[in-house]
N, C-alpha and C positions, 0 to 999 in steps of 0.2 A: 635631441634626436633630429635627424634630417627629414627626408621625405618619407611619408608613411608608405608601407607596402600596399601596392595594388596588385591584384592577381589577374593573370590570363590563363584560362583553362583550355587545354587542347581538346580535340574532338572526342577523345576516348574517355573523358572524365564524366561520370554520371551527373545528370542535371541536379540531383539532390545536393551535391557538393556546392554548386553555385547558390542554390536556394538557401542552404544552411549558412553560408558565409554572408549572404545579403541580409538575412534575418538578424545578423549580428552587426550590421552596419559596415561591412567590408565592401570596398569597391572591387567588383568582379566583371570581367569581360570574357565571353566564351568565343571559341572558334566559330561556332554556329552563328553567333550574333554579327560577326564581321565577315561572313561568307568565306571562311578559310577551310571548309571541309575538304579533305583530301589534298590539302596543300603540303608541300614538302616541309619536313621538320625545321629546316633552316629558315624557311619563310615565317614559321610561327615564332622562332626565336628573334628574328629581325623585327617583326611587327611589335612583339612585346617590348623589345629594347627601345624601339622608336617611341613607344608610349610610356616608357618607364614602368613596366609591369614585370613582376616575377612570374615565370611560367610554372604552373602546376601540371604535372603529367604522371601517367602511369605507364608510359612508353619508354623502355630502356634505351631506345635509339637516341634519346636526348642526352643520356649519360655518355654515350659514345661521342656525340658532337662536343660535349663539354671536354672530354678527355683529349679530343683532337684539337682543342684550343679555339673553337668557334666562340666568339664573344657573345655574351648574353647579360641580361639584367638580373639574373638569378634563376635557379631552377629548384623547385621543390618536387621531390619524387617519392612515390609510394608504389609498392607492388600492386598487381592486379587484384590480389586477394585481400587487400586492406579494406576493412569495413568503412562505410561512408562516415559514420560517427567519429572514428579514429582520425580519418583524413581531416574532417572539419576541425576537430580539436587541435590537431597538429598545425594546421594552417593558421588558426587563431593565435596559437602561441608565437608563431613566426611574426604575425601581424602585430602582436602586442609587445614583443621583445626586440625586434630588429627593425632597421630601416633600410631603404633601398641601397645605400652605400655599403651596408654590411653584407649584402647578398650578391653584389656585382660580381659576375663570373665565378660564383660559388654555388655548390649544390647542398641543399638541406635534405636529408633523408627522414621520412616520417615512419 
């Protein structure tokens, strides 16, 4: 395997997701922690790519950016109605089974 997956959570993701991942030893950075609240979605993708982090979001606008060909280090997406536990389990699977090269410019749906 190459580089381990590290996650960047956009501002709409519940804090419990970051907590759940961190309790399992996963490197997580949130939009709040880096002062990116209300930043354009492209800025989130750019920051995450610069830091080698896969974005987790529940905002479908990120899917439109992917479809438009905006480069990114990977996007994991779940709908707004997805329970926190299911999100954490899905992201843990991504973390355990994939590496950064696998998710480059790719979307994983939870």
